[in-house]
C-alpha positions as CSV (number, residue, x, y, z in Angstrom):
1,X,10.4,47.5,41.4
2,X,9.7,50.7,39.4
3,X,6.7,51.3,37.3
4,X,8.9,51.1,34.2
5,X,10.1,47.6,35.4
6,X,6.5,46.5,35.9
7,X,5.5,47.8,32.4
8,X,8.4,45.9,30.8
9,X,7.5,42.8,32.7
10,X,3.8,43.2,31.7
11,X,4.8,43.5,28.0
12,X,7.0,40.4,28.2
13,X,4.2,38.4,30.0
14,X,1.6,39.5,27.5
15,X,3.5,38.4,24.4
16,X,2.2,34.8,24.5
17,X,-1.4,36.1,24.8
18,X,-0.7,38.4,21.8
19,X,0.6,35.6,19.6
20,X,-2.3,33.3,20.6
21,X,-4.8,36.0,19.9
22,X,-3.1,36.7,16.5
23,X,-3.6,33.0,15.6
24,X,-7.2,33.2,16.7
25,X,-7.7,36.4,14.7
26,X,-6.7,34.5,11.6
27,X,-9.5,31.9,12.2
28,X,-12.6,33.8,13.3
29,X,-15.0,34.8,10.6
30,X,-18.1,35.6,12.6
31,X,-18.6,37.7,15.8
32,X,-15.1,39.0,15.6
33,X,-15.7,41.9,18.0
34,X,-17.3,39.7,20.6
35,X,-14.6,37.0,20.1
36,X,-11.7,39.4,20.4
37,X,-13.2,40.9,23.6
38,X,-14.0,37.6,25.2
39,X,-10.5,36.3,24.4
40,X,-8.7,39.5,25.5
41,X,-10.8,39.8,28.7
42,X,-10.1,36.2,29.6
43,X,-6.4,36.2,29.1
44,X,-6.1,39.7,30.7
45,X,-8.1,38.5,33.7
46,X,-5.9,35.4,34.1
47,X,-2.8,37.5,33.7
48,X,-4.1,39.7,36.5
49,X,-5.2,36.9,38.7
50,X,-2.2,34.6,38.4
51,X,0.4,37.0,39.9
52,X,-1.9,37.5,42.9
53,X,-2.2,33.8,43.3
54,X,1.6,33.3,42.8
55,X,2.3,36.1,45.3
56,X,0.0,34.6,47.8
57,X,1.4,31.1,47.5
58,X,4.9,32.2,46.7
59,X,6.9,29.6,48.7
60,X,4.8,26.6,48.0
61,X,3.7,27.2,44.4
62,X,7.0,28.4,43.0
63,X,9.0,25.3,43.8
64,X,6.4,23.0,42.2
65,X,5.3,25.0,39.1
66,X,8.5,26.7,38.0
67,X,10.4,23.5,37.0
68,X,7.5,22.4,34.9
69,X,6.0,25.6,33.6
70,X,7.6,25.3,30.2
71,X,6.3,21.7,29.8
72,X,2.8,22.7,30.8
73,X,2.7,25.6,28.3
74,X,4.4,23.4,25.6
75,X,1.8,20.6,25.9
76,X,-1.2,23.0,25.9
77,X,0.0,25.1,23.0
78,X,1.0,22.0,20.9
79,X,-2.4,20.4,21.6
80,X,-4.3,23.6,20.6
81,X,-2.1,24.1,17.5
82,X,-2.6,20.5,16.4
83,X,-6.4,20.9,16.9
84,X,-6.3,24.0,14.6
85,X,-4.5,22.0,11.9
86,X,-6.8,18.9,12.3
87,X,-9.8,21.1,12.0
88,X,-8.4,22.6,8.7
89,X,-8.4,19.2,7.1
90,X,-11.9,18.1,8.0
91,X,-13.9,17.7,4.9
92,X,-17.2,19.2,6.1
93,X,-17.1,22.0,8.6
94,X,-20.1,23.3,10.3
95,X,-20.2,26.9,11.3
96,X,-21.0,26.0,14.9
97,X,-17.8,24.0,15.1
98,X,-15.8,27.2,14.6
99,X,-17.6,28.8,17.5
100,X,-16.2,26.0,19.8
101,X,-12.9,27.8,19.6
102,X,-14.6,30.2,22.0
103,X,-16.1,27.5,24.2
104,X,-15.4,27.6,27.9
105,X,-12.8,24.8,27.7
106,X,-10.8,26.4,25.0
107,X,-10.8,29.9,26.6
108,X,-9.8,28.4,29.9
109,X,-6.9,26.4,28.4
110,X,-5.6,29.4,26.4
111,X,-5.9,31.7,29.5
112,X,-4.1,29.2,31.7
113,X,-1.4,28.4,29.2
114,X,-0.6,32.1,28.6
115,X,-0.6,33.0,32.3
116,X,1.5,30.3,33.9
117,X,4.5,32.5,33.7
118,X,2.5,35.3,35.4
119,X,2.0,32.9,38.3
120,X,5.7,32.4,38.7
121,X,6.3,36.2,38.1
122,X,3.9,36.9,40.9
123,X,5.8,34.6,43.2
124,X,9.1,36.3,42.2
125,X,7.6,39.7,42.8
126,X,6.5,38.6,46.3
127,X,10.0,37.2,47.0
128,X,11.4,40.6,46.0
129,X,9.2,42.4,48.5
130,X,7.0,44.1,45.8
131,X,3.4,44.6,46.7
132,X,1.4,42.6,44.1
133,X,-1.9,44.3,43.4
134,X,-0.7,47.3,41.3
135,X,1.7,45.1,39.2
136,X,-1.1,42.6,38.7
137,X,-3.5,45.3,37.5
138,X,-0.9,46.6,35.1
139,X,-0.1,43.1,33.8
140,X,-3.8,42.4,33.2
141,X,-4.5,45.7,31.4
142,X,-1.3,45.4,29.2
143,X,-2.3,41.8,28.3
144,X,-5.8,42.8,27.5
145,X,-4.6,45.5,25.1
146,X,-1.9,43.3,23.5
147,X,-4.4,40.5,23.1
148,X,-6.8,42.8,21.2
149,X,-3.9,44.1,19.1
150,X,-2.8,40.6,18.3
151,X,-6.4,39.4,17.4
152,X,-7.1,42.3,15.1
153,X,-3.7,42.0,13.4
154,X,-4.4,38.4,12.7
155,X,-7.9,39.3,11.6
156,X,-6.7,41.6,8.9
157,X,-4.7,38.8,7.3
158,X,-7.9,37.1,6.2
159,X,-7.2,37.4,2.5
160,X,-5.9,33.8,2.6
161,X,-8.1,30.7,2.1
162,X,-9.6,29.5,5.4
163,X,-7.7,26.2,5.5
164,X,-4.4,28.1,5.2
165,X,-5.5,30.4,8.0
166,X,-6.3,27.5,10.3
167,X,-3.0,25.8,9.5
168,X,-1.1,29.0,10.0
169,X,-2.8,29.6,13.4
170,X,-1.9,26.0,14.4
171,X,1.7,26.3,13.3
172,X,2.0,29.6,15.1
173,X,0.8,28.0,18.4
174,X,3.2,25.0,17.9
175,X,6.1,27.3,17.1
176,X,5.3,29.3,20.3
177,X,5.3,26.1,22.2
178,X,8.7,25.1,21.0
179,X,10.0,28.7,21.7
180,X,8.8,28.4,25.3
181,X,10.5,25.0,25.6
182,X,13.8,26.1,24.0
183,X,13.9,29.2,26.2
184,X,13.4,27.2,29.3
185,X,16.1,24.8,28.3
186,X,18.3,27.9,27.7
187,X,18.9,26.9,24.0
188,X,17.8,30.3,22.7
């Protein structure tokens, strides 16, 4: 695999993280620099780690995860999206509740959901005979950068009322979930 191939793969794998970061950028009002860096680092790290795991466990992981990867991503993104929308309709919101979007559980779920395809890609790279470390580093760096770009793009759309932003972020995640599902079923 050439470096250009790896770069194209990295961009493709980072799109989910970019879209999720965009929806988070719409929501965060405080500590935006810290939030964007935590989110970008986490998804970038998982995008780096998963191809290594996938490559190391290529034969056993690929046959179990690949048939269900779209369903796993679908369920996680729909759950996160519905949570965003539910939070938008709560009558009283405390500022601390918004910070929970950056709690460990949320970051872990987002990072896992956006990197499952990287796990399978790592297995595929291993099957093709490509050494995995350099592609994994490139994938992680590209995802980190795209996540930051996505977050700050969403952050600049903050001229809308907060409720609308949270609903928009939730809808984006749900649409992304359906896109992943439809692509896996080869409908689009």
